Each structure stands twice: as C-alpha cells, then as structure tokens.
C-alpha positions as CSV (number, residue, x, y, z in Angstrom):
1,X,-25.8,32.1,-39.1
2,X,-27.5,35.5,-38.8
3,X,-26.7,37.7,-35.8
4,X,-30.2,38.7,-35.1
5,X,-33.5,37.1,-34.5
6,X,-34.7,40.0,-36.9
7,X,-31.9,39.0,-39.3
8,X,-33.0,35.0,-39.3
9,X,-36.5,36.1,-39.7
10,X,-35.9,37.8,-43.1
11,X,-34.1,34.9,-44.6
12,X,-35.3,32.2,-46.4
13,X,-34.6,28.8,-44.6
14,X,-35.3,25.1,-45.1
15,X,-36.2,22.3,-43.1
16,X,-32.4,21.7,-42.7
17,X,-32.0,25.1,-41.8
18,X,-34.7,24.3,-39.2
19,X,-32.5,21.6,-37.8
20,X,-29.4,23.8,-37.3
21,X,-31.0,26.7,-35.7
22,X,-33.1,24.4,-33.2
23,X,-29.9,22.2,-32.2
24,X,-26.9,23.9,-33.7
25,X,-26.8,20.7,-36.3
26,X,-23.2,20.8,-38.3
27,X,-23.3,19.2,-42.2
28,X,-22.3,16.0,-41.0
29,X,-24.9,15.8,-38.4
30,X,-27.6,16.8,-41.4
31,X,-25.7,14.0,-43.8
32,X,-26.0,11.5,-41.5
33,X,-29.4,12.0,-40.3
34,X,-30.9,12.0,-44.0
35,X,-29.0,8.9,-44.5
36,X,-30.3,6.9,-41.8
37,X,-34.0,8.6,-43.0
38,X,-33.2,7.5,-46.6
39,X,-31.6,3.7,-45.5
40,X,-35.0,2.3,-44.7
41,X,-32.9,0.1,-42.3
42,X,-30.8,0.5,-39.2
43,X,-26.9,1.3,-39.5
44,X,-24.0,0.5,-37.5
45,X,-21.7,3.3,-37.0
46,X,-19.2,1.9,-39.4
47,X,-21.7,1.8,-42.1
48,X,-22.3,5.4,-41.5
49,X,-18.7,6.3,-40.9
50,X,-18.6,4.6,-45.0
51,X,-21.3,6.4,-46.3
52,X,-20.1,9.8,-45.1
53,X,-16.4,8.9,-46.3
54,X,-15.4,9.8,-42.2
55,X,-13.4,8.3,-39.9
56,X,-15.6,5.9,-37.5
57,X,-14.4,8.6,-34.3
58,X,-16.0,11.4,-36.4
59,X,-18.9,9.9,-37.2
60,X,-19.8,8.0,-34.1
61,X,-19.5,12.0,-32.2
62,X,-22.3,12.9,-35.2
63,X,-24.3,9.7,-34.1
64,X,-24.2,10.8,-30.2
65,X,-25.2,14.5,-31.0
66,X,-28.3,13.1,-33.0
67,X,-29.1,10.4,-30.2
68,X,-28.7,13.2,-27.6
69,X,-31.5,15.2,-29.0
70,X,-33.7,12.4,-30.1
71,X,-33.4,12.2,-33.8
72,X,-32.4,8.8,-33.7
73,X,-32.6,5.4,-31.9
74,X,-29.7,3.2,-30.6
75,X,-30.6,-0.6,-30.7
76,X,-28.6,-3.5,-29.1
77,X,-28.2,-6.4,-31.6
78,X,-26.6,-9.9,-29.9
79,X,-25.1,-12.4,-31.1
80,X,-26.0,-15.9,-30.0
81,X,-22.6,-16.8,-29.5
82,X,-22.1,-14.0,-27.0
83,X,-21.3,-10.3,-27.4
84,X,-23.5,-7.5,-29.5
85,X,-23.2,-4.5,-31.4
86,X,-25.8,-1.1,-32.1
87,X,-27.4,0.0,-34.9
88,X,-29.1,3.2,-35.5
89,X,-32.5,4.5,-36.8
90,X,-34.2,7.3,-37.3
91,X,-36.9,8.8,-34.6
92,X,-40.7,9.2,-36.3
93,X,-40.5,12.6,-38.1
94,X,-43.7,13.0,-36.4
95,X,-42.5,12.9,-33.0
96,X,-39.3,15.1,-33.9
97,X,-41.6,17.5,-35.2
98,X,-43.8,17.8,-31.9
99,X,-41.0,18.1,-29.8
100,X,-39.3,21.2,-31.9
101,X,-43.2,22.4,-31.7
102,X,-42.8,21.9,-28.0
103,X,-39.4,23.5,-27.7
104,X,-40.6,26.7,-29.7
105,X,-43.8,27.1,-27.4
106,X,-41.5,27.2,-24.4
107,X,-39.0,29.5,-25.9
108,X,-42.2,31.6,-27.0
109,X,-43.3,31.6,-23.4
110,X,-40.0,32.5,-22.3
111,X,-39.7,35.4,-24.5
112,X,-43.1,36.9,-23.7
113,X,-42.0,37.1,-20.0
114,X,-39.0,38.8,-21.3
115,X,-40.8,41.4,-23.2
116,X,-42.9,41.8,-20.3
117,X,-40.0,42.4,-18.1
118,X,-38.8,45.0,-20.5
119,X,-42.4,46.6,-20.2
120,X,-42.5,46.5,-16.5
121,X,-39.1,48.3,-16.5
122,X,-38.9,50.9,-19.1
123,X,-42.5,51.9,-18.3
124,X,-41.4,54.2,-15.6
125,X,-41.0,57.9,-15.2
126,X,-37.6,59.0,-16.6
127,X,-36.2,60.1,-13.0
128,X,-36.5,56.4,-11.9
129,X,-35.2,55.0,-15.0
130,X,-31.4,56.6,-13.9
131,X,-31.9,54.3,-11.2
132,X,-32.8,51.0,-13.2
133,X,-30.2,48.3,-13.9
134,X,-29.3,47.9,-17.6
C-alpha cells in the first residue's frame, strides 16, 4: 500500500483495489465477495470455507468483516423440525457503490475543512507563526 495520497493517485488501481482502499479488505475478503457475487445463490460459511480452501473459522471471520461493512447480507433459514442456519448473499452492487460514494463525499468534505484550517493557521505574519502549535 502506498505511503501517501500522492503515491496512491499515481498508481493504477482496479475495483478490487478500491475495496482494499475503502475498507481495508484482505485478499480472502475479496475472494469471498467474488465467490458470493458469482455464485448466484446464498451460501453457508461451510460452503464458503470449502470454496476458498480455508478453515471454517478463518472463512467466518472474513464473512463477518464483509457483513460488518454491508457488502453481504445474512439470512436465517429455519428447519421445519426446529433449529436454523445462516446463509450469506451479496448486497446489491449499486447499494455498495452508493455507500462508497457517500463515504468519499464525507472524506472530501473533511479534507476540505482540514485544508481550510491549514490556510487559516499558516496564512499569518511570520512572527505569529512561531507561536503556532505544530
């Protein structure tokens, strides 16, 4: 990952890189998301773990990260005789894109405020800058 925004902007980035940038996704997170998108049906954690060739607990942690940021949805399936299990399916990609756009807009507004604070702080005569807190 680049050390600065300037370096990031100079890099080529793909849509999976965007997921890493916005949400800190790991390779496993991205792989599970792709599997759920391509599956066309809801999957259990056991089915996901089998497809990514990982332990159930490892797949479960990745599923929880995806669930937490809203990239997948959990559904409870009830057995007729009692009991239940959960299946997971991807969130609509338009909803995910809208959420990322909103996050970007909020980040942009915050950066704008910080830039204005920078202007206000350093747009002073040199003698006042010495007492400015860095």
